[in-house]
Backbone as CSV, one residue per row, in Angstrom:
resi,resn,N_x,N_y,N_z,CA_x,CA_y,CA_z,C_x,C_y,C_z
1,MET,63.851,84.061,106.344,65.156,84.035,106.043,65.277,83.346,104.500
2,ALA,65.887,84.339,103.606,66.032,84.004,102.360,66.745,82.736,102.234
3,THR,66.620,81.897,101.198,67.554,80.876,100.749,68.476,81.207,99.692
4,LYS,69.805,80.761,99.750,70.771,81.573,98.930,70.658,80.832,97.496
5,SER,69.888,79.745,97.382,69.803,79.600,95.872,68.796,80.474,95.037
6,GLU,68.284,81.323,95.610,67.392,82.439,94.942,68.004,83.293,94.327
7,THR,67.423,84.008,93.301,68.284,85.280,92.719,68.288,86.514,93.039
8,VAL,69.403,87.040,92.998,69.617,88.601,93.201,70.079,89.491,91.974
9,VAL,69.239,90.237,91.549,69.613,91.142,90.401,70.609,91.947,90.818
10,VAL,71.781,92.332,90.091,72.696,93.121,90.658,72.761,94.210,89.275
11,LEU,72.615,95.538,89.688,72.667,96.564,88.618,74.086,97.082,88.955
12,GLY,74.769,97.745,87.805,76.154,98.082,87.911,77.193,97.085,88.027
13,ALA,76.892,95.790,87.309,77.569,94.599,87.791,79.173,94.742,87.465
14,THR,79.497,95.605,86.381,81.014,95.649,85.952,81.476,96.783,86.433
15,GLY,80.932,97.395,87.564,81.577,98.375,88.193,82.144,98.111,89.489
16,VAL,82.655,98.939,90.261,83.297,98.593,91.616,82.064,97.952,92.459
17,GLN,80.945,98.716,93.013,80.311,98.316,93.873,79.487,97.152,93.397
18,GLY,78.894,97.180,92.135,78.089,96.150,91.662,78.963,94.947,91.269
19,GLY,80.157,94.778,90.967,81.053,93.834,90.673,81.219,93.308,92.086
20,GLY,81.583,94.152,93.070,82.017,93.255,94.221,80.838,92.768,94.985
21,THR,79.487,93.161,94.644,78.335,92.631,95.290,78.206,91.435,94.382
22,ALA,78.412,91.433,92.969,78.043,90.083,92.334,79.054,89.032,92.998
23,ARG,80.146,89.347,92.997,81.272,88.508,93.321,80.885,87.834,94.827
24,ALA,80.682,88.815,95.688,80.362,88.396,97.175,79.009,87.469,97.112
25,LEU,78.052,87.698,96.443,76.828,86.778,96.397,77.232,85.510,95.813
26,LEU,77.659,85.464,94.672,78.155,84.197,94.066,79.124,83.230,95.049
27,LYS,79.975,83.958,95.711,80.702,83.309,96.665,80.000,82.632,97.790
28,ASP,78.944,83.371,98.177,78.088,82.990,99.306,76.872,81.981,98.781
29,GLY,76.800,81.571,97.493,75.916,80.431,97.205,74.756,81.188,96.394
30,TRP,74.440,82.489,96.162,73.373,82.973,95.574,73.477,82.879,94.130
31,ARG,72.261,82.790,93.434,72.078,83.066,91.848,72.166,84.643,91.746
32,VAL,72.986,84.816,90.666,73.281,86.149,90.315,72.771,86.564,89.001
33,ARG,72.083,87.510,88.794,71.507,87.929,87.527,72.018,89.417,87.403
34,ALA,73.070,89.696,86.365,73.699,90.969,86.339,73.129,91.697,85.130
35,LEU,72.595,92.918,85.264,72.043,93.650,84.358,73.236,94.355,83.585
36,VAL,73.550,94.299,82.343,74.730,94.914,81.606,74.279,95.158,80.469
37,ARG,74.594,96.462,79.914,74.397,97.146,78.573,75.309,96.242,77.600
38,ASP,76.324,95.767,77.625,77.231,94.971,76.936,77.526,93.590,77.194
39,PRO,76.846,92.636,76.945,77.250,91.117,77.666,78.697,90.790,76.872
40,ALA,78.950,91.415,75.745,80.230,91.015,75.414,81.490,91.536,75.689
41,SER,81.175,92.598,76.806,82.444,93.341,77.172,83.261,92.416,78.379
42,ALA,84.458,92.730,78.175,85.372,91.809,79.178,84.960,91.676,80.637
43,ARG,84.352,92.457,81.423,84.069,92.680,82.475,82.700,91.511,82.452
44,ALA,81.717,92.015,81.669,80.617,90.977,81.678,80.923,89.677,81.411
45,ARG,81.834,89.389,80.694,82.281,88.096,80.447,82.888,87.060,81.567
46,GLU,83.706,88.275,82.415,84.267,87.672,83.692,83.222,87.270,84.824
47,LEU,82.202,88.081,84.649,81.082,87.791,85.587,80.348,86.480,85.177
48,GLU,80.137,86.500,83.883,79.486,85.099,83.250,80.355,83.974,83.636
49,ALA,81.731,84.065,83.452,82.515,82.893,83.895,82.629,82.547,85.448
50,ALA,82.363,83.565,86.250,82.183,82.986,87.514,80.939,82.761,88.060
51,GLY,80.018,82.600,87.163,78.476,82.101,87.267,77.411,82.879,87.453
52,ALA,77.521,84.323,86.859,76.449,85.123,86.957,75.715,84.806,85.495
53,GLU,74.288,84.972,85.713,73.625,85.162,84.451,73.441,86.743,84.037
54,LEU,73.809,86.731,82.667,73.778,88.094,82.198,72.402,88.354,81.448
55,VAL,72.110,89.654,81.918,70.677,90.050,80.961,71.044,91.519,80.400
56,ARG,70.825,91.364,79.171,71.017,92.943,78.463,70.064,93.833,79.095
57,GLY,70.431,95.108,79.445,69.254,96.115,79.864,69.991,97.424,80.020
58,ASP,69.168,98.401,80.146,69.439,99.827,80.427,68.476,100.537,81.413
59,MET,69.149,101.135,82.182,68.606,101.526,83.377,67.611,102.637,82.802
60,GLY,67.802,103.322,81.780,66.557,104.229,81.258,65.433,103.428,80.738
61,ASP,65.570,102.183,80.275,64.679,101.369,79.669,63.738,100.498,80.734
62,ARG,62.505,101.096,81.307,61.780,100.277,82.028,61.570,98.964,81.821
63,ALA,61.161,98.680,80.490,60.784,97.354,80.038,62.020,96.355,80.378
64,SER,63.127,96.838,79.873,64.298,95.876,80.236,64.464,95.632,81.849
65,LEU,64.217,96.658,82.759,64.157,96.604,84.035,63.183,95.537,84.773
66,ASP,61.982,95.476,83.969,60.926,94.774,84.428,61.192,93.173,83.902
67,ARG,61.974,92.952,83.085,62.416,91.671,82.620,63.582,91.169,83.493
68,ALA,64.318,91.869,83.816,65.581,91.847,84.561,65.136,91.335,85.769
69,VAL,64.191,91.853,86.420,63.613,91.465,88.071,62.615,90.556,88.072
70,ALA,62.036,90.165,86.787,61.057,89.125,86.886,61.393,87.989,87.844
71,GLY,60.933,87.519,88.765,61.169,86.139,89.430,62.305,86.222,90.350
72,ALA,62.898,87.480,90.790,63.921,87.436,91.378,63.679,87.938,92.877
73,TYR,64.399,87.165,93.813,63.958,87.511,95.135,64.503,88.898,95.763
74,GLY,65.683,89.283,95.156,66.363,90.659,95.580,67.037,91.388,94.539
75,VAL,67.191,92.537,94.895,67.717,93.623,94.037,68.700,94.449,94.704
76,PHE,69.905,94.618,94.047,71.020,95.718,94.488,71.117,96.663,93.441
77,SER,70.715,97.764,94.055,70.543,98.857,93.107,71.590,100.012,93.299
78,ILE,72.246,100.323,91.948,73.168,101.502,92.025,72.896,102.096,90.761
79,GLN,73.203,103.426,90.681,72.920,104.123,89.448,74.331,105.243,89.085
80,PRO,74.730,105.268,87.829,75.960,106.047,87.758,75.268,107.497,88.048
81,ALA,76.345,108.369,88.452,75.974,109.905,88.854,76.582,110.841,87.983
82,SER,76.266,112.126,88.173,76.773,113.013,87.397,78.391,113.495,87.440
83,PRO,79.108,113.181,88.875,80.518,113.298,88.489,81.254,112.530,87.501
84,GLN,80.485,111.403,87.188,81.331,110.302,86.224,80.922,110.776,84.774
85,ALA,81.743,111.636,84.509,81.653,112.548,83.231,81.435,111.573,82.162
86,HIS,82.000,110.437,81.980,81.826,109.741,80.868,80.456,109.111,80.571
87,TYR,79.615,109.159,81.559,78.357,108.627,81.206,77.381,109.943,80.697
88,GLY,77.763,111.160,81.000,77.121,112.080,80.307,75.695,112.255,80.824
89,LEU,75.508,112.150,82.221,74.247,111.958,82.855,74.051,113.259,83.736
90,THR,72.800,113.600,84.139,72.512,114.769,84.939,71.976,113.972,86.345
91,ASP,71.823,114.771,87.356,71.508,114.441,88.654,69.929,113.856,88.532
92,ASP,69.032,114.483,87.646,67.936,114.387,87.331,67.861,112.669,86.441
93,ASP,68.675,112.645,85.842,69.142,111.209,85.340,69.105,109.814,86.271
94,GLU,69.862,110.443,87.144,70.219,109.441,88.383,69.049,109.008,89.221
95,VAL,68.325,110.101,89.489,66.995,109.896,90.010,65.721,109.270,89.219
96,ARG,65.894,109.499,88.084,64.935,108.707,87.197,65.415,107.233,87.134
97,PHE,66.592,106.899,87.064,67.073,105.658,86.879,66.491,104.827,88.363
98,GLY,67.162,105.569,89.489,66.862,105.012,90.731,65.302,104.724,90.985
99,THR,64.533,105.600,90.591,63.145,105.487,91.044,62.512,104.408,90.267
100,SER,62.998,104.262,88.976,62.583,103.238,87.879,62.851,101.929,88.532
101,ILE,63.976,101.575,88.917,64.354,100.110,89.301,63.423,99.841,90.534
102,ALA,63.072,100.941,91.532,62.609,100.393,92.729,61.225,100.293,92.242
103,ASP,60.563,101.000,91.355,59.252,100.680,91.006,58.965,99.623,90.062
104,ALA,60.232,99.162,89.447,60.086,97.728,88.837,60.130,96.667,89.641
105,ALA,61.156,96.893,90.827,61.186,95.854,91.790,59.891,95.687,92.759
106,LYS,59.259,96.743,92.859,57.931,96.612,93.742,56.983,95.951,92.802
107,ALA,56.889,96.234,91.530,55.523,95.611,90.589,55.965,94.159,90.479
108,ALA,57.385,93.695,90.653,57.621,92.436,90.451,57.391,91.608,91.733
109,GLY,57.158,92.145,92.666,57.240,91.576,94.164,58.462,91.021,94.808
110,VAL,59.616,91.693,94.288,60.899,91.712,94.977,60.735,91.780,96.487
111,GLU,61.545,90.681,97.266,61.346,90.518,98.570,62.481,91.216,99.311
112,HIS,63.537,91.502,98.826,64.540,92.581,99.414,65.195,93.348,98.300
113,PHE,65.168,94.759,98.638,65.748,95.753,97.605,67.030,96.488,98.565
114,VAL,68.079,96.420,98.009,69.211,97.041,98.598,69.581,98.249,97.557
115,TYR,69.384,99.365,98.115,69.897,100.554,97.441,71.248,101.117,98.285
116,THR,72.255,101.564,97.381,73.606,101.967,97.848,73.498,103.373,97.795
117,SER,73.708,104.202,98.573,73.800,105.735,98.558,75.113,106.326,98.941
118,VAL,75.276,106.985,100.042,76.530,107.623,100.195,76.628,107.830,101.765
119,LEU,77.599,107.661,102.400,77.697,107.814,104.073,77.257,109.017,104.538
120,GLY,76.650,109.250,105.443,76.096,110.322,106.228,75.200,111.149,105.606
121,LEU,74.565,110.577,104.637,73.822,111.392,103.683,72.418,112.158,104.621
122,ARG,72.118,113.411,104.105,71.054,113.823,104.995,70.538,114.864,103.869
123,ALA,69.347,115.341,103.943,68.826,116.239,102.998,69.384,117.741,103.187
124,GLY,69.491,118.573,101.956,69.912,119.861,102.200,71.307,120.153,102.117
125,THR,72.289,119.042,101.540,73.396,119.224,101.217,74.071,120.096,100.438
126,ASP,73.111,120.594,99.190,73.503,121.306,98.037,74.346,121.014,97.216
127,VAL,74.767,119.606,97.354,75.520,118.920,96.424,74.618,118.134,95.316
128,GLY,74.531,118.352,94.215,73.910,117.697,93.329,73.680,116.158,93.303
129,HIS,74.604,115.530,93.205,74.876,113.911,93.086,74.659,113.659,94.565
130,PHE,74.381,114.324,95.676,74.200,113.835,96.806,72.553,113.897,97.187
131,GLU,72.054,115.103,96.505,70.583,115.454,96.525,69.742,114.476,95.738
132,SER,70.187,113.898,94.541,69.876,113.071,93.679,69.526,111.502,94.571
133,LYS,70.639,111.202,95.503,70.771,110.131,96.199,69.749,110.154,97.482
134,TRP,69.584,111.190,97.877,68.316,111.493,99.049,66.957,111.280,98.316
135,ARG,67.029,111.799,97.255,65.424,111.699,96.504,65.173,110.239,96.398
136,ILE,66.036,109.603,95.823,65.993,108.280,95.513,65.805,107.347,96.831
137,GLU,66.503,107.699,97.833,66.211,106.986,99.359,64.825,107.418,99.550
138,GLU,64.509,108.694,99.494,62.928,108.902,100.152,61.870,108.127,99.016
139,HIS,62.273,107.825,97.888,61.360,107.070,97.080,61.293,105.803,97.394
140,VAL,62.524,105.004,97.756,62.364,103.738,98.305,61.767,103.693,99.633
141,ARG,62.057,104.468,100.367,61.520,104.471,101.873,59.861,104.643,101.441
142,ALA,59.431,105.384,100.656,57.814,105.538,100.364,57.139,104.644,99.637
143,SER,57.997,103.526,99.090,57.453,102.908,97.964,56.686,101.523,98.759
144,GLY,57.185,101.277,99.907,56.355,100.037,100.449,57.483,98.763,100.165
145,LEU,58.629,98.921,99.755,59.540,97.786,99.624,60.238,97.243,100.845
146,ARG,60.337,96.020,100.857,61.143,95.806,101.814,62.644,95.817,101.570
147,ALA,62.964,97.027,102.075,64.366,97.629,101.639,65.413,97.878,102.464
148,THR,66.607,97.758,102.333,67.684,98.117,103.019,68.515,99.271,102.148
149,ILE,68.750,100.388,103.010,69.720,101.383,102.207,71.047,101.189,102.917
150,VAL,71.970,101.130,102.229,73.540,101.122,102.659,74.206,102.287,102.194
151,ARG,75.176,102.893,103.027,75.703,104.217,102.768,77.367,104.122,102.952
152,PRO,77.996,103.562,101.589,79.330,103.529,101.753,80.176,104.711,101.942
153,GLY,81.210,104.692,102.719,82.185,105.578,102.891,83.053,106.093,101.536
154,THR,83.993,106.765,101.855,84.976,106.935,100.534,85.675,105.845,100.248
155,PHE,85.636,105.371,98.895,86.339,104.087,98.537,87.655,104.527,98.776
156,MET,88.404,103.350,98.937,90.143,103.588,99.259,90.682,103.785,97.863
157,GLU,90.102,103.053,96.677,90.302,103.284,95.346,90.352,104.672,95.028
158,LEU,89.497,105.489,95.317,89.287,107.015,95.092,90.643,107.813,95.143
159,LEU,91.437,107.179,96.120,92.819,108.115,96.479,93.765,107.868,95.285
160,LEU,93.247,106.983,94.460,94.309,106.648,93.118,93.678,107.582,91.960
161,MET,92.620,108.311,92.034,92.130,109.011,90.818,92.777,110.267,90.617
162,PRO,93.168,110.650,89.371,93.649,111.935,89.079,92.857,113.256,90.083
163,GLY,93.772,113.811,90.293,93.142,115.046,91.080,93.252,115.032,92.678
164,PHE,93.349,113.591,92.708,93.327,113.474,94.450,94.949,113.040,94.931
165,GLY,95.418,112.291,94.196,96.884,112.051,94.294,97.174,110.541,94.453
166,PRO,98.495,110.034,94.822,99.536,111.060,94.968,99.994,111.527,93.718
167,SER,100.502,112.737,93.698,101.155,113.134,92.461,102.316,114.296,92.873
168,GLN,103.574,114.045,92.419,104.632,114.867,92.574,104.777,114.922,94.349
169,GLY,104.613,113.604,94.908,104.843,113.628,96.436,103.660,114.506,97.206
170,ARG,102.526,114.641,96.466,101.383,115.279,97.351,100.059,114.555,97.329
171,LEU,99.578,114.292,98.239,98.006,113.826,98.359,97.222,114.746,98.628
172,GLN,96.247,115.086,98.026,95.181,116.219,98.184,93.652,115.382,98.340
173,PHE,93.099,115.826,99.360,91.574,115.546,99.704,90.755,116.427,100.143
174,PHE,89.508,116.153,100.564,88.544,116.932,101.236,88.811,117.583,102.491
175,ALA,89.172,116.817,103.587,89.142,117.173,104.922,90.633,117.800,105.254
176,PRO,90.578,118.538,106.400,92.058,119.057,106.927,92.786,117.884,107.432
177,PRO,94.159,118.140,107.496,95.084,117.090,107.690,94.939,116.226,108.930
178,ASP,94.324,116.777,109.761,93.979,115.920,111.111,92.925,115.487,111.565
179,GLN,91.745,115.667,110.518,90.605,115.250,110.499,90.358,113.794,110.174
180,PRO,89.739,112.796,111.227,89.625,111.516,110.505,88.381,111.401,109.593
181,MET,88.871,110.455,108.544,87.798,110.204,107.343,87.624,108.696,107.274
182,GLN,86.357,108.276,107.210,86.150,106.841,106.979,86.077,106.399,105.562
183,PHE,86.787,105.224,105.293,87.067,104.627,104.119,86.671,103.097,103.981
184,ILE,86.438,102.638,102.980,86.183,101.353,102.623,86.482,100.659,101.348
185,ALA,87.326,99.675,101.175,87.808,99.182,99.966,86.486,98.632,99.061
186,GLY,86.572,99.073,97.897,85.167,98.736,96.916,84.650,97.376,97.198
187,GLU,85.458,96.405,97.063,85.109,95.058,97.306,84.472,94.647,98.413
188,ASP,84.800,95.377,99.533,84.191,94.959,100.711,82.755,95.663,100.966
189,ILE,82.564,96.410,100.066,80.981,97.020,100.088,80.215,95.925,99.497
190,GLY,80.668,94.891,98.648,80.066,93.974,98.206,79.845,92.654,99.134
191,VAL,80.959,92.662,100.061,80.932,91.444,101.130,79.696,91.968,102.112
192,LEU,79.892,93.274,102.487,78.679,93.721,103.467,77.083,93.614,102.803
193,VAL,77.056,93.954,101.639,75.792,93.764,100.957,75.402,92.263,101.176
194,ALA,76.384,91.307,100.678,75.811,89.936,100.947,75.392,89.773,102.129
195,ARG,76.233,89.956,103.313,75.454,89.899,104.662,74.206,90.311,104.898
196,VAL,74.058,91.593,104.145,72.781,92.182,104.565,71.488,91.315,103.725
197,PHE,71.789,90.836,102.651,71.025,90.020,101.949,70.707,88.648,102.800
198,ALA,71.722,88.096,103.251,71.657,86.947,104.184,70.712,87.013,105.338
199,ASP,70.741,88.371,105.868,69.908,88.286,107.039,68.871,89.499,106.969
200,PRO,67.665,89.160,106.017,66.618,90.285,106.025,66.040,90.750,107.554
201,ARG,65.806,89.672,108.149,65.275,89.960,109.446,65.754,91.121,110.281
202,THR,66.989,91.094,110.224,67.742,92.276,110.930,67.815,93.450,110.282
203,HIS,68.002,93.164,108.885,68.488,94.567,107.961,67.168,95.068,107.191
204,VAL,66.026,94.521,107.001,65.038,95.108,106.157,64.515,96.313,107.102
205,GLY,64.423,97.419,106.481,63.669,98.550,107.146,64.969,99.235,107.807
206,THR,66.203,99.233,107.454,67.320,99.923,108.230,68.227,100.523,107.056
207,THR,68.991,101.483,107.689,69.964,102.062,106.857,71.323,101.945,107.573
208,LEU,72.159,101.401,106.899,73.622,101.019,107.348,74.629,101.630,106.809
209,ASP,75.369,102.426,107.565,76.609,103.194,107.027,77.880,102.231,107.134
210,LEU,78.650,102.140,105.813,79.548,101.477,105.514,81.028,101.946,105.585
211,ALA,81.955,101.494,106.464,83.392,101.812,106.261,84.148,100.652,107.236
212,ALA,85.326,100.642,106.764,86.212,99.683,107.431,87.558,100.189,108.013
213,ASP,87.581,101.561,107.803,88.920,102.088,108.496,88.687,103.600,108.633
214,SER,89.277,104.232,109.548,89.178,105.633,109.810,90.538,106.385,109.950
215,LEU,91.011,107.123,109.080,92.153,107.570,108.824,92.346,109.371,108.692
216,THR,93.444,109.931,109.404,93.304,111.302,108.916,94.376,111.614,107.393
217,GLY,94.419,112.663,106.908,95.059,112.889,105.900,96.392,112.682,106.097
218,ASN,96.979,113.241,107.407,98.373,113.047,107.323,98.775,111.524,107.790
219,VAL,97.919,110.670,108.338,97.961,109.237,108.369,98.155,108.678,107.125
220,LEU,97.063,108.847,106.226,97.113,108.343,104.918,98.528,108.651,104.182
221,ALA,98.893,109.715,104.217,100.184,109.948,103.567,101.219,109.387,103.982
222,GLN,101.572,109.136,105.358,102.485,108.385,105.811,102.358,106.947,105.593
223,LYS,101.186,106.492,105.388,101.017,104.929,105.189,101.215,104.790,103.515
224,ILE,100.892,105.615,102.796,101.381,105.625,101.207,102.576,105.686,101.276
225,GLY,103.250,106.743,101.901,104.849,106.799,101.659,105.633,105.543,102.127
226,ARG,105.184,104.983,103.199,106.003,103.582,103.685,105.644,102.749,102.644
227,ALA,104.444,102.609,102.140,104.021,101.432,101.213,104.778,101.689,99.908
228,THR,105.186,102.784,99.477,105.630,103.047,98.052,107.202,103.366,98.311
229,GLY,107.737,103.724,99.425,109.190,104.028,99.616,109.399,105.483,99.183
230,THR,108.311,106.359,99.124,108.646,107.783,98.691,107.956,108.724,99.806
231,SER,108.426,110.012,99.718,107.855,110.921,100.752,106.681,111.640,100.196
232,ILE,105.525,111.174,100.884,104.187,111.811,100.818,103.667,112.982,101.720
233,THR,103.060,113.935,101.315,102.656,114.963,102.176,101.117,114.956,101.900
234,TYR,100.287,115.472,102.967,99.041,115.427,102.578,98.362,117.053,102.754
235,ALA,97.802,117.609,101.758,97.232,118.848,101.962,95.683,119.038,101.501
236,ARG,95.197,119.624,102.070,93.689,120.008,101.565,93.658,120.650,100.165
237,PHE,92.807,120.401,99.448,92.604,121.202,98.061,92.914,122.672,98.257
238,ALA,93.816,122.976,97.303,94.317,124.560,97.489,92.965,125.361,96.973
239,PRO,93.233,126.656,97.697,91.968,127.558,97.569,91.774,127.978,96.020
240,GLU,92.734,127.812,95.075,92.494,128.325,93.764,91.945,127.012,93.109
241,VAL,91.925,125.802,93.621,91.374,124.462,93.219,89.864,124.813,93.581
242,LEU,89.532,124.971,94.761,88.317,125.011,95.334,87.537,126.259,94.478
243,GLU,88.208,127.431,94.376,87.746,128.369,93.594,87.144,128.001,92.225
244,ALA,87.868,127.335,91.540,87.362,126.797,90.218,86.456,125.679,90.285
245,SER,85.813,125.041,91.400,85.167,123.909,91.295,84.081,124.256,92.486
246,PRO,82.741,124.616,91.977,81.914,124.782,93.243,81.519,123.586,93.920
247,MET,81.432,122.369,93.287,81.130,121.066,93.854,82.061,120.640,94.765
248,LEU,83.610,120.899,94.616,84.560,120.542,95.479,84.244,121.348,96.700
249,ARG,84.030,122.732,96.616,83.736,123.784,97.766,82.508,123.313,98.521
250,LYS,81.617,122.609,98.016,80.573,122.257,98.712,80.799,121.068,99.450
251,LEU,81.372,120.043,98.848,82.023,118.819,99.519,82.955,119.234,100.748
252,VAL,83.753,120.169,100.341,84.800,120.276,101.609,83.940,121.016,103.009
253,LYS,82.738,121.681,102.562,81.981,122.457,103.359,81.342,121.163,104.187
254,LEU,80.901,119.831,103.426,80.310,118.916,104.334,81.354,118.208,105.260
255,PHE,82.573,118.260,104.915,83.769,117.612,105.710,83.791,118.652,106.914
256,ASP,83.674,120.031,106.838,83.844,120.931,107.828,82.652,120.858,108.892
257,ASP,81.604,120.588,108.378,80.340,120.600,109.319,80.122,119.145,109.864
258,GLY,80.816,118.215,109.625,80.975,116.862,110.029,80.086,115.835,109.342
259,SER,79.054,116.146,108.203,78.189,115.431,107.731,78.704,114.209,107.232
260,VAL,79.815,113.976,106.717,80.553,112.845,106.216,81.675,112.520,106.856
261,SER,81.823,112.508,107.909,83.174,111.929,108.602,83.038,110.750,109.500
262,GLU,82.278,110.577,110.570,82.384,109.397,111.308,81.219,108.642,111.716
263,SER,80.206,108.551,110.722,78.709,108.181,111.013,78.737,106.424,111.126
264,ALA,79.875,105.674,110.457,79.727,104.198,110.331,80.291,103.749,111.631
265,ASP,79.805,102.743,112.321,80.192,101.842,113.343,80.994,100.831,112.910
266,ILE,82.394,101.206,112.933,83.506,100.251,112.132,83.304,98.892,113.222
267,PRO,83.591,98.891,114.323,83.556,97.591,115.137,82.378,96.831,114.908
268,ALA,81.104,97.297,114.957,79.975,96.458,114.459,79.965,95.932,113.240
269,LEU,80.484,96.689,112.353,80.557,96.164,110.788,81.666,95.093,110.718
270,ARG,82.618,94.861,111.725,83.585,94.114,111.591,83.313,92.662,112.298
271,ARG,82.144,93.033,113.369,81.498,91.779,113.871,80.615,91.171,112.730
272,LEU,79.993,92.108,112.136,79.131,91.606,110.757,80.111,90.713,109.489
273,ALA,81.225,91.462,109.331,82.064,90.785,108.365,83.643,90.722,108.913
274,PRO,83.934,89.971,109.502,85.252,89.970,110.352,86.631,90.421,109.163
275,GLY,86.511,89.978,108.102,87.497,89.812,106.952,87.623,91.538,106.321
276,LEU,86.882,92.546,106.919,86.971,93.863,106.188,88.461,94.275,106.201
277,LEU,88.999,94.953,105.051,90.218,95.335,104.850,90.404,96.707,105.462
278,THR,91.459,96.741,106.476,92.077,98.160,106.901,92.485,98.584,105.556
279,PHE,93.026,100.001,105.950,93.851,100.646,104.648,95.223,99.857,104.691
280,ASP,95.879,99.535,105.667,97.012,98.689,105.577,97.094,97.374,104.446
281,ALA,95.907,96.663,104.986,95.771,95.677,104.385,95.538,95.714,102.990
282,TRP,94.923,96.762,102.681,94.260,97.087,101.097,95.595,97.367,100.401
283,LEU,96.692,98.277,101.018,97.640,98.494,100.332,98.222,97.223,100.046
284,GLU,98.464,96.288,101.021,99.307,95.069,100.775,98.518,94.098,99.788
285,ARG,97.280,94.384,99.641,96.439,93.728,98.574,96.421,94.180,97.023
286,GLY,97.273,95.154,97.099,97.527,95.606,95.492,97.304,97.222,95.497
287,GLY,97.081,97.864,96.600,96.835,99.323,96.560,98.079,99.922,96.499
288,ALA,99.259,99.186,97.162,100.580,99.922,97.168,101.151,99.842,95.609
289,ALA,101.027,98.551,94.803,101.358,98.717,93.673,100.844,99.647,92.692
290,ALA,99.461,99.799,92.962,98.811,100.870,92.150,99.200,102.264,92.235
291,PHE,99.448,102.626,93.751,100.197,103.836,93.983,101.476,104.099,93.291
292,LYS,102.433,103.095,93.332,103.852,103.080,92.890,103.582,103.135,91.182
293,GLU,102.407,102.585,90.605,102.287,102.788,89.111,101.889,104.354,88.815
294,ARG,100.948,104.760,89.623,100.816,106.022,89.578,101.712,107.260,89.921
295,LEU,102.659,106.771,90.835,103.756,107.910,91.200,104.616,107.814,90.088
296,ALA,104.881,106.636,89.137,105.779,106.352,88.155,105.195,107.031,86.758
297,ALA,104.052,107.399,86.741,103.449,107.947,85.695,103.920,109.214,85.304
């Protein structure tokens, strides 16, 4: 059993998953070493104020990764993906970054490596940023690292992104209106990862799908409508939208064949972390206000 005075290196610590993981680990009493490209950024300074040690590094620079993981007990590994256009990265870049940090952790003798992937992942999806994660998973499994792979469901926060909605009273997403989808609040990914680090005896060598609520598109629209005092309808992406985006078409196909629908054991996850947010609780914690702001834009 790890002692929480030991150090966990967190990649992507200024993002949703990494930031949530860093905060959860700090709250639980771990030492956190956050790998950041710009220690002077506002989010990096917030982490430092919360107690994290900042180390400057770049996922494409193996030497900086070696320095970051030296002497660490654990590593939380996440990489930017090609759909995050502002990074300007390819799927091969993601694989290179993900395998490099795994190799650095192995060389440093890290005792628990946690890699975050995507809910229900399998080989042969034909979706580039899913295939890249599968390749990283396979590398981690073959590395000999004492590792856990976590696979989060759809972030509740994703529903706030342009292109999904709600906009002009309409919410659109991947699944048919009556098909359940599993969701999790970004912060709760960190809560669950902290539980994984706290109990390596249970979690090393396992893959854990993460979600906290299961809702259909119609129910999502009803809940958002009630929370914002507006009328919201749900619709799957229109045929012309899918025609214009090969990636969206492939993701829709994954929902149709059930690959990314109901793979997380939510009752078991709630036993592991009883405070996981339902969608209603997430709305109350700030989601409703964010939707209202978006609807007013």
